[in-house]
C-alpha positions as CSV (number, residue, x, y, z in Angstrom):
1,M,45.7,-98.9,-27.7
2,K,42.3,-97.7,-25.6
3,T,42.5,-94.1,-24.6
4,L,44.6,-94.0,-20.9
5,T,41.9,-93.4,-18.7
6,I,43.1,-92.1,-14.5
7,L,41.0,-93.9,-11.6
8,D,41.0,-92.3,-8.2
9,G,43.0,-93.4,-5.0
10,G,42.4,-95.4,-1.6
11,M,39.3,-93.5,-0.2
12,G,40.2,-95.1,3.5
13,R,43.7,-93.4,3.9
14,E,42.7,-90.0,2.3
15,L,39.9,-89.9,4.9
16,K,42.5,-90.3,7.7
17,E,44.6,-88.1,6.1
18,I,42.4,-85.5,6.2
19,G,41.1,-85.8,9.6
20,A,37.9,-87.6,9.3
21,P,36.7,-89.6,12.1
22,F,38.0,-93.2,11.3
23,S,38.9,-96.2,13.5
24,Q,38.6,-100.2,13.1
25,P,35.8,-101.8,12.6
26,L,33.9,-99.1,10.8
27,W,36.5,-97.9,8.8
28,S,35.8,-95.7,6.0
29,A,32.0,-96.0,7.0
30,Q,32.6,-93.8,9.9
31,A,32.6,-90.5,7.7
32,L,29.6,-91.6,6.1
33,T,27.8,-91.9,9.6
34,E,29.4,-89.0,11.6
35,A,31.2,-86.5,9.2
36,P,30.1,-87.4,5.0
37,E,31.7,-83.5,4.0
38,F,35.1,-85.3,4.7
39,V,34.1,-87.9,2.0
40,S,33.0,-85.0,-0.2
41,Q,36.5,-83.2,0.7
42,A,38.4,-86.7,-0.3
43,H,36.8,-87.3,-3.5
44,Q,37.0,-83.3,-4.4
45,N,41.2,-83.9,-3.8
46,F,41.3,-86.8,-6.2
47,V,39.2,-85.0,-8.8
48,D,41.7,-81.8,-8.0
49,A,44.7,-84.3,-8.9
50,G,43.3,-85.5,-12.3
51,A,41.1,-88.7,-11.6
52,E,38.8,-89.3,-14.1
53,I,36.7,-91.9,-12.4
54,L,35.4,-91.6,-8.7
55,I,34.6,-94.8,-6.4
56,T,32.0,-94.5,-3.9
57,N,32.8,-94.5,-0.2
58,S,30.8,-97.9,0.1
59,Y,33.3,-100.3,0.8
60,A,32.7,-100.5,4.4
61,C,29.1,-100.6,3.9
62,V,28.8,-104.4,4.3
63,P,27.7,-106.5,7.9
64,F,31.9,-107.0,8.3
65,H,32.4,-103.3,9.4
66,L,29.2,-102.2,9.9
67,G,28.4,-104.8,12.2
68,E,24.9,-106.6,10.8
69,E,22.3,-104.5,13.0
70,L,23.7,-101.1,11.8
71,F,23.9,-103.0,8.2
72,E,20.1,-103.6,8.7
73,Q,19.1,-100.4,9.5
74,R,21.5,-98.3,8.0
75,G,23.0,-100.0,5.2
76,F,21.0,-98.8,2.4
77,E,21.1,-95.7,3.3
78,L,24.9,-95.4,3.7
79,A,25.7,-97.2,0.4
80,A,23.4,-94.6,-1.4
81,L,24.8,-91.7,0.2
82,S,28.0,-92.5,-1.0
83,G,26.6,-92.6,-4.5
84,E,25.0,-89.0,-4.0
85,L,28.2,-87.5,-2.3
86,A,30.7,-88.9,-5.2
87,K,28.0,-88.0,-8.0
88,A,27.8,-83.9,-6.6
89,V,31.9,-84.1,-6.7
90,A,31.7,-85.2,-10.1
91,D,28.9,-82.9,-11.6
92,K,30.8,-79.6,-10.4
93,A,34.4,-80.5,-11.9
94,S,35.9,-78.8,-14.6
95,H,36.8,-82.0,-16.4
96,T,34.7,-85.1,-17.2
97,V,34.6,-87.8,-14.4
98,K,32.8,-90.5,-13.9
99,V,31.2,-92.2,-10.9
100,A,32.1,-96.0,-10.2
101,G,30.0,-98.0,-7.5
102,A,31.8,-100.0,-5.4
103,I,30.8,-103.6,-4.5
104,P,32.9,-104.8,-2.6
105,P,33.7,-108.2,-0.8
106,P,30.8,-108.8,1.8
107,F,32.8,-110.3,4.5
108,G,36.3,-109.0,4.4
109,S,39.4,-108.2,2.4
110,Y,42.2,-111.1,1.2
111,R,40.2,-113.7,2.9
112,P,38.4,-115.7,0.2
113,D,37.7,-118.5,2.9
114,L,35.2,-116.7,4.7
115,F,33.1,-116.4,2.0
116,K,29.5,-117.4,2.1
117,V,27.4,-117.6,-1.1
118,E,23.9,-117.4,0.4
119,E,24.5,-114.7,2.9
120,A,26.6,-112.8,0.2
121,A,23.1,-112.5,-2.2
122,P,21.2,-109.9,-0.1
123,I,24.2,-107.8,0.6
124,I,25.4,-107.4,-2.4
125,Q,21.8,-106.6,-3.9
126,T,21.5,-103.7,-1.3
127,L,24.4,-102.6,-2.3
128,Y,23.4,-102.7,-5.9
129,D,20.0,-101.1,-5.5
130,A,21.5,-98.5,-3.1
131,Q,24.2,-96.9,-5.7
132,D,22.8,-97.8,-8.6
133,P,20.4,-94.1,-9.4
134,N,24.1,-92.1,-9.0
135,I,26.5,-94.0,-10.5
136,D,28.0,-94.5,-14.5
137,L,29.8,-97.9,-14.0
138,W,30.1,-100.2,-11.6
139,I,33.8,-101.7,-10.1
140,A,33.2,-105.2,-8.2
141,E,36.5,-104.4,-6.1
142,T,39.0,-106.7,-4.2
143,I,37.3,-110.5,-5.4
144,C,39.5,-113.0,-4.2
145,S,37.8,-116.0,-5.1
146,L,36.1,-117.9,-8.9
147,Q,32.9,-117.9,-6.2
148,E,32.9,-114.4,-5.2
149,F,32.9,-113.2,-9.1
150,E,30.3,-115.7,-9.7
151,S,28.4,-114.5,-6.8
152,I,29.0,-110.8,-7.9
153,H,28.1,-111.1,-11.2
154,A,24.8,-112.9,-10.4
155,V,23.7,-109.5,-8.9
156,L,25.8,-107.0,-12.0
157,K,24.2,-108.8,-14.8
158,Q,20.9,-107.6,-14.6
159,S,22.9,-104.1,-15.0
160,N,22.9,-101.8,-18.6
161,K,25.8,-100.2,-17.2
162,P,29.5,-100.8,-17.8
163,C,30.7,-103.8,-15.3
164,Y,34.2,-103.9,-14.3
165,Y,35.5,-106.8,-11.9
166,A,38.3,-105.8,-10.0
167,F,40.4,-108.8,-9.1
168,S,42.9,-109.0,-5.8
169,L,46.3,-111.2,-6.4
170,E,48.3,-113.1,-4.2
171,D,51.4,-110.8,-2.7
172,T,53.9,-113.2,-4.6
173,K,55.7,-112.9,-8.1
174,G,55.6,-116.7,-10.0
175,D,55.8,-117.6,-13.7
176,S,51.9,-117.2,-13.9
177,A,49.9,-115.1,-11.4
178,S,47.0,-116.0,-9.0
179,I,44.0,-114.3,-7.0
180,R,44.0,-114.5,-3.0
181,S,42.3,-118.2,-3.1
182,G,45.1,-119.6,-4.9
183,E,42.8,-119.9,-8.3
184,S,44.9,-118.7,-11.8
185,V,44.4,-115.4,-13.0
186,T,43.9,-117.3,-16.3
187,D,41.3,-119.1,-15.0
188,A,39.5,-115.6,-13.6
189,I,39.7,-114.3,-16.9
190,K,38.0,-117.0,-18.6
191,L,35.2,-116.7,-16.3
192,A,35.1,-113.1,-17.2
193,C,35.0,-113.3,-20.7
194,Q,32.0,-115.3,-20.8
195,S,30.2,-112.8,-18.4
196,N,28.9,-108.8,-18.8
197,A,32.4,-107.8,-18.2
198,K,33.4,-104.6,-19.7
199,G,36.6,-104.8,-18.7
200,I,38.6,-106.9,-15.8
201,M,41.3,-104.8,-13.1
202,F,43.5,-106.1,-10.6
203,N,43.4,-104.0,-7.2
204,C,44.7,-104.1,-3.9
205,S,47.7,-106.3,-4.2
206,V,51.7,-104.8,-4.4
207,P,52.9,-102.7,-7.8
208,E,55.6,-106.0,-8.1
209,V,52.6,-108.9,-8.9
210,M,50.5,-106.7,-11.3
211,D,52.8,-107.1,-14.4
212,Q,52.1,-110.7,-14.8
213,A,48.9,-110.6,-14.4
214,I,48.4,-108.2,-16.8
215,I,50.5,-110.8,-19.5
216,D,48.3,-113.7,-18.2
217,A,45.0,-111.6,-18.6
218,K,45.9,-110.4,-22.3
219,K,46.4,-113.9,-23.3
220,V,43.6,-114.9,-22.2
221,I,42.2,-112.0,-23.9
222,G,44.0,-112.6,-26.9
223,E,43.3,-116.4,-27.7
224,L,39.3,-116.2,-26.6
225,G,39.0,-112.8,-29.1
226,C,37.3,-111.2,-26.4
227,D,37.6,-107.2,-26.0
228,L,38.0,-106.6,-22.3
229,E,39.5,-103.9,-21.1
230,I,42.2,-104.0,-18.2
231,G,43.1,-101.6,-15.2
232,V,45.3,-101.8,-12.2
233,Y,45.2,-100.2,-9.2
234,A,47.7,-101.3,-6.7
235,N,48.0,-100.7,-2.9
236,N,51.0,-99.1,-1.1
237,F,51.2,-102.0,1.3
238,A,53.8,-104.3,2.5
239,P,52.6,-108.0,1.2
240,I,49.8,-109.3,2.8
241,S,49.3,-112.6,3.7
242,S,46.8,-115.5,3.9
243,E,45.7,-115.3,7.8
244,H,45.2,-111.4,7.4
245,E,42.7,-110.0,9.8
246,A,41.0,-107.3,7.7
247,N,39.5,-105.5,10.9
248,D,42.2,-106.0,13.2
249,M,44.7,-103.3,12.5
250,L,45.6,-100.7,9.8
251,Q,48.1,-102.3,7.5
252,E,51.9,-101.5,7.1
253,I,52.6,-98.5,4.4
254,R,55.8,-98.1,2.5
255,E,57.1,-95.0,1.6
256,L,56.7,-95.1,-2.5
257,D,55.8,-91.9,-4.0
258,G,54.2,-90.4,-6.8
259,Q,56.9,-90.8,-9.3
260,G,58.3,-94.2,-7.5
261,Y,54.2,-95.6,-8.6
262,L,54.5,-94.0,-11.7
263,V,57.5,-96.3,-12.6
264,Y,55.2,-99.3,-11.9
265,A,52.3,-97.6,-13.9
266,K,53.9,-96.6,-17.2
267,R,55.1,-100.7,-17.4
268,W,51.4,-101.4,-16.9
269,H,50.1,-99.1,-19.4
270,A,53.0,-100.3,-21.8
271,L,51.7,-104.0,-21.0
272,G,48.2,-103.3,-22.4
273,A,46.5,-101.7,-19.1
274,N,43.9,-98.6,-20.2
275,I,42.7,-97.9,-16.7
276,V,45.4,-96.9,-14.1
277,G,44.5,-95.7,-10.4
278,G,45.4,-96.8,-6.7
279,C,44.0,-98.6,-4.2
280,C,44.7,-98.2,-0.3
281,G,47.4,-96.1,0.7
282,I,47.6,-94.3,-2.8
283,G,46.8,-90.7,-2.5
284,P,46.7,-87.5,-4.5
285,K,50.2,-86.7,-4.9
286,H,50.7,-90.4,-6.7
287,I,47.4,-89.5,-8.8
288,Q,48.2,-86.4,-9.7
289,A,51.8,-88.1,-11.1
290,L,49.6,-90.2,-13.1
291,A,47.5,-87.3,-14.7
292,D,50.5,-85.2,-15.1
293,W,51.8,-88.2,-17.5
294,K,48.8,-88.8,-19.2
295,R,48.9,-84.9,-20.2
296,S,52.6,-85.3,-21.4
297,L,51.2,-88.3,-23.4
298,Q,48.6,-86.2,-25.2
299,S,51.1,-83.0,-25.8
């Protein structure tokens, strides 16, 4: 089995937790614009908890959150800053920490129906160019359709750094897993196997639906003989509907503590995931539980 790697947790909720300026629609980008020291502190909290990969705080550096005008004026600058801040924290860590450049959904989370191919390309390219100097790998996050995957891959295929593609799943359990467009995980992994992907991940979905996605992914990877890594970083939300408006409100958080999350993570690892972390609402205490568990495996 590939070496277990611990990813960080959800940046937005951690920023809010530590008192950073935080409101919709700017969301996690507000700290970049007003008080970047909070972004550094949030990264540090995850490193102190044992995270081995930090994801840049660029998720909200898109017109959907910044607005068209602010994105045109400062989108590149803010995304670049997100890379610089993460790298500075990673560089001074006492253990090896890599920085993953985040490529977020250009038109809001969980809404594949809002995706526009032609408008997406320059947004994705801006995020790529801004972050590339300071990152070690790429994670395209919360991909909700095959069309979205193909648009992001069209940009990331120019990179010689490891590229990971993280799909967001429908929050309902079934005999097979689906991404939020209704398209199957099986078809998503088939596409990934034909791409430059170093690995695939499943993120920003409830923990309960991750098992089936890993099972479906492993089956395709085995059948096609492609050597993809598998990562999982779930959220701490109640299930999200397909009509969700990402800028309207903060999603309802459930009370899943570190040990409760660890129960899921152990199962994902047993099923074949070698990268495990957390998304929205998964904080340093959850990551600490994962890191402690990893240490126990090595002792």
